[in-house]
N, C-alpha and C positions, 0 to 999 in steps of 0.2 A: 504494500500500500504506500502510495506517495506520502512523504512526511507532511506535506501541506494538508492533505485529506485527513491524515491521522490527527493533526492538531485541531482541525475544524470539528472532527467527530468528538474529540475529548472535550472541547469547549461546549458543544451541544449537550453532551452528557452532564457536564457540570451545571449548566443552566437548568436542566430538567430535574436534577437531584434536589430533594427537599433540603431546606436549610437546617442546620443543626440548631437544636433548642437553645435559646438564650435564657439564662437564669439571672434575674436581677433582684436586689434586696429592697425591702420596704419595711419601715418601722412605724407601727401605729401606736401612738400614745392615746389613752382614752380615759374619760370620766363619765359618770352618770349620776343622776339624782343628787345634785349638789344641794338642792332645797334651801338655798339662801342661808346656809349655815356658815356665815362669814367668820365666826369666832370658833376656836377649838371647842370640842365637846368636853363633857365631864371627864372622859378617859384621856384627855389631852391629845386626842387624835384630831386631825383635820385643821380647819382654819384656812381661809383663802390666801392669806399672806404666806403661809407655810407651803400650801399647795403650789403657789406660783413659783416659789424657790425651787421646788423639786421638778416642776415642769421645765424651768429654764436650765436646770442642771442636766436633765435628760436630753434636751434638745441641743445643748452646746456641742458643736462639732459634728452633729448628726446630719448628713447630707441627704438621707432618705426618709426623714421623719415627717409624719403628719399628726395633727392633734384633733381628736374627734370628741364630741359630747353627745350623749344619748338621751338627753331630755330631762325635764323637771329641774330647771334652774331656779325657778321661783317657788315661793310658798314654804314656810318653815321657820321663819324668824320674825320678830317684831318689825325690823326694818322692811322686810318684804311686805308684810301685812299692811303696815301703816302707809307705805308709799307705793303699794300695788306693784311691786316687783321691779320697777324701772331701775333703781339704784343697783340691783343685783346684776342685771344684764349689762349695765354700763361698766360695772366693775370687772366682770369676767372678760370684757374686751381686752383687758391687759394680759390675759393668759396666752393669747395668740392662737386661738382655735382656727383650724382650717375649714371645718364643717361642723354644724350642729343639727339636731332635729328637735322637734317639740315633744314634750311630755304632757300627760293629761293635766297635771297641776299647773302647767303654763297657761291653761285656760281658766284658772280659778277666779280671775278678776274680769272675766268676760272676753269674748272673742276679739273685741276691738283693742283691748289691752294687749292681747297676744300678738296682734298685728303690729303694735308699737314695739314689742320686743324684737320682732323681725327687722323692723325699720332701723332701730338703733344699734343692732349688732353689726360689727365690722367684719363679719364672716358670714357666708351663706348659711341660712337655716332651711333645710330641705324636708319636705313631707309629701309623699306620693299619694297618700290615700285619705287625707282630710279634704273634703270637697263640699261645694255648695249645692244648692238645688238644681243648678244647671250643669253640674259636674265639673265646675271650675275649681282649680286648686286653691286651697287656702293660702299656702305659701307661694311665693313667686316661682319656685322651682321644686320639682319632685326629686331631682338628683343634680349632682354636679360631676364633672370629670376633671380630676386633678392631674397635673403633669408632675411626676415625682421620680427622680432618678431614672429617667428614660421610660417610665411606665405611665400608661394612661389608666388612672384609677377612678372607676365610677363608684360614687357613694350615693346610695338610695336611702332616702328617709322614709320611715314607716311608723305608724301609730297603731297601738293595740285595738282590736275589734271591741274591746270593753269600754272604749271612750264614752259611749252613751250612758253607761251605768256608773261612770266615774266622774260625771259632771252633772249639772242641773240644766234642764232644757232652756231656761231663760237666759243662761250665760252663753249658750251655743247657737240659739236661733236656728238658722238653716244649715249650719255646718255639721257634718257627720262623716263617718268613715265608710269607705268601700272595703270589701274583704281584704285584709292585709296580706294574706298569703298569695291569693290570686293576683292582686294588683302588683305586688313586688316581683313575682315570677314573670309576669307579662313584660314588665319594664326591663327586667334583667335580660330576657331574650332579645329585646329590641336593642339593648346596649352592648351586647356581646361583640358585635363587629367593630364597635367604636372604642373598645377598651381592652386592656390587658388583664385587669382584675376587677371584679365586682364585689363591693362591700355593702352589706345591709347595715345601716345605722338605725336600729329599731328600738322604740320604746314599747316593748311587748311583754306579755306575761310569760311565765316560765313554761306554761303549756304550749304557747305559741312558739317559743324557742325550740321546743322538741319537734313541733310540726314542721318548722322550717328545716331543721336538720334531716328530718325523715323524708320530706316531700318537695324540697326546693333544690335540686341538683344544680340549677343555674347560678346559685349564689354560694361561692366557696368560702366566704369569710363573713362572719356576723359579729358586730359589736353592739351590745344591747344594754338596756337599762329598764327600770321599773321596779324589779325586785332590788331591795337595798342590801341584801346580805352578801353579794358578790359570790364568786365561784372559787373553790380551792384550786382547781385546775381547769383548763379549757374543756368544753364539750366537743368531742370530735366524732365525726361519722363519715365514712367513705372519703377521708381526706379533707373534709370540710371542717371548719374551726369556728367555735363560738366562744366569746369571752365577755365577762362582765365583772366589774369591781364593786366594792362596797360604796354605798352612798354617803352623803353628808361630808364629802371631801376627805374621807378617811383613807382613800387609796388612789393611786394613779396606776393604770395598767400600761404595760409595755409589751406589745406583740411584735416580734421580729420574724419576718417572713422571707423565704426564698421563693420567688415567683417564676414559674416557667411561662415564657411569653407565647409558647406554642399551644400548650394545653390551657393556658390562662387560669392556672390554679397553683396554689402553694405546693412546693415539693418538700419543704422543711419549715419548721417553726420553733421558736422558743417563746414562752410567755412568763411574765412575772407580774405580781401585783405589789406595788411599792407602797409601804405604809407611810402616811404623812404624820410624823411625830413632832408635835410642837415643842417638846422638851429637848430635842436634839437637833432641830433644824432652825436656822436663822430665818426670820421673816423677810420677805421682799419688801423693801422700804416703801416703794411707791404704792403697792397694794395695801400695806399696813396703814399708811396715812389715810387712804380713802375709807378703809374699814373703820378706823377710829372716828372719822368725820361722821359717818352714818350712825355708828353706835352712840356717839355723843348726842345725836339728834333724838334718840329714843330713850336714853338712859334715865332721864328724870321721870319718864312715864312708866318704866317697867322695872327699874331696879329699886323696888320698894318692898321692905319686909312684909311678909304676908302671914306665914304660919311656920310651924316647926314639924318636920317629919321624923317620927321615932325610928324609922328604918327606910330603906329603899323599896320602892314599889315598881315591879316590872310593868310592861305595857298591858298585859292581861289584867293585872291588879288595878292599874290606873283606869281601865275600862269600868271596873266595878265601882271605883270612886266616882267617876263621872255619872254613872247611872244613879248612885246614891244621892249625889248632889242634885240631879235633875228631879228626882222624886221629892226630896226635901224642899227644894226651892219653889216647885210648882204645886206641891200637894197631890201629885198624881199617884195612882195606885201602882203603876208599873212604869218603867223607863227602859229604853233600849238605846245603846250606842254601838254603831258599827265599829268593828275592830280596826279597820283600815283608817278610821278617823282619829285614832289615838297616835300621836306623832312623837311622843317622848315618854321617858320614865319620870317618876318622882324620886329625886335623890334623897338620901338621908341628911338631916340637919336643917339649917335655915332655908326656908323657901321664899323666893321673891315672886312678885307679879310676873316677872320674865319667865319663870318656869311654867306658868299657866299659858302664856303666849306660845311657848315652845310645844306644850302638849296640844294646844288647840289654836293653831295659827289661822284656821279658816274663820270667815265671818258667818259661820252657820248660826241659825236661829233655832230656838227650842219651840216646837209646836206641840199642841196637846189636842187629843181627840177623845171622845167618849164612845165606848163600844160595849155591846153585850159580851158576857163572858164567852159565849160560843164563838164569837168572831175574833177574839184576841189571838194573834199569831202564837203558835206554840213556843217559838224561839224567845219570847219575852217572859214566859211564865216562871222559868227557873225552878220547876217542880212544885210550885204553889198550887193548891187546890182552888178552883173557882166555881161559882154557880153559873150555869149556862145562861140563865135569864136575867142575871143582875147586871147593872151598869158599872163599868170600870173605866178609869181614865188612864191613858197611855201617853207618855211624853217621849218624843223622838226629836232628832234634828230635822231641819227642813230638807237636808240632803237625803236622809233616810226616807222621808215622806215622798220625795220625788223619785226614789229608786227602790221602791218597796220589794220588788221581785228579784233584786240582784242576789248573788251568792252571799254577799256580806250584809244583806239586808234582812227584811222581815219574812221573806219567803211567801209573800202574799201580794195582793194588788187590790186597789180600789178603796182603801181606807182613807177617810177624810179627817184632816187635822186642822180645824178652823181657828183654833186659839193660839195666838203668838205670845210666848212668854218672854221674849227678848233674846239677846245674843247669848249663846252658850258660853262663850268665854267670860262674859260678865257674871253669869250665874255661877260659874266655877270659882271665880275670884271671890265673890261674895260668900260662897259656902266655905271655902278654905279659910277666909278671914274669920268667920264665925266659929269654925271648928278650933282654930288656934293650934291644936295638936292633932296630927294625923298619925294614927297608929292602927 
């Protein structure tokens, strides 16, 4: 064969041969469920100024890093409640997020306030399945594609299907979710040709996490929030990876990936959850100054001695205290508090009004209805015997009244609560003050 022909043939074979897989690195730093806990917790974990220090340390010299947040930035501290979340979103702009998504509690001050959160954030907030009556997206984008270390990284925002039962109708108006799994899978299929890796940034339940791992092969990496307890190690199925860290700024996640650009999937990973320890970490001065400013704004209102607790009460026990307070303050025969509405413990020792704000950051009101014994939900009885034909009064929050049939609710529907007894937080403060000693 003539050498010229041989060279042309070799060149043709080279052109037709598949390219060797290229593997590139990607590092995902991530948080979830910050819940406006700007100050360290009772256990000295967390605090926004200390989280900022750790984020900046992890990003230093990292050429392949992105920082993601999986929702619920607002709601959980007096600053957030009094100023409707805006200072919290303004503050976390200093963290340097690349992408965030919304959580259900980011709607606690109404959908128009959630829109303001999106507007003031200096990073894109994506949500693919919160839509209006005409199917229009609530957020301006359902996804973004980041260019990182030569990779096209598509990040899809997703909200739990439980949003309806986690909010009150008057706060959401037309806005609702489309099925989270189907919506995200469809979008992931559309994005595959435009990206080298697809990440779901989801504020979803633990059951939905498992559904995605089982039924969404199009999505190889999931960074989630909603559950606050974090994961001890990643959930992995068929090479797909799901990670979640503790809420309240207690941890920062670091997921290091090796991504095959041919298969568009990770071929290797390491993950760690980095504790935010305020006793051994120096606070970021710029963040600390802003935290102090806002804490000073609320201190005179909430750092007031209230009562003394003889011991620490966990969240389950705090729920019992809330129900006791609701019965005492309203005179109701029965009271019910949804467990998800109890946001903090009662520590041992001196209690401040701030502790009640931390337990009950929501502006929920107590409402009371009168019902025949036969119509009382079983979940409120606590084993007490009742007379089917006798009238009884039941006190609940307006959130529970609006979501009676939810798994964390009354397990019924149609009960009417016409009497408004006032803000639950105020009722608790008054009850604790009168009790003086909690034991």
